[in-house]
N, C-alpha and C positions, 0 to 999 in steps of 0.2 A: 766561524761559525757559525752559526742563523742562527736571528734572536728572535721576539714574535712577538708582541705588543697588545693586549691588550683593549683590543675600544670600547670597553664600561670603566674600568678602576686604571687605566690610560698606565700598566705598569709593564717592564718589559720582561720575556725568561726569554733565557732558550731554550735548546729541542731538546736538550738529555731530562731535563723538568713536564717536558710534554710528556717523553718517556713512558716515568713512571704513573703513568699515568691510563686506564682503562680505554678512556675515551680522550677529542681534542676538548679543552679544556683549560679552560686557567686553571693556575693551580693557588691561587689567591683567594678568589671572589666565586667565581664556579662558571664565569662566564659562558657559552661556546658559540661566537664572534674572535677572532682571532686574524691578524696580519702578521704578515710579514716584518719588521721594521727597516726601514732605510738606512745608506749608510752613509756618516758623518762629510765624507768628500760628493766634489760635484762633478761630473764626470763632461767634460770637451770634445766634444766631435765635430774632425774641425769640412767642412762642409766642399767637394770637390767641385 
C-alpha cells in the first residue's frame, strides 16, 4: 500500500483517500504539495 505525507499538516494517508478527490490534494487540509512517505526499514546494499 502506498502511503503519502502532506508537507503542511504532516499527516499520512493512503492512495485510496487520494483517489476519492478529483485533484491531488491532502484530504485533511487541502494542501497541494504531498510526497510519498518513506519506509521504516533501512536498506543495506553490499558494495562490490
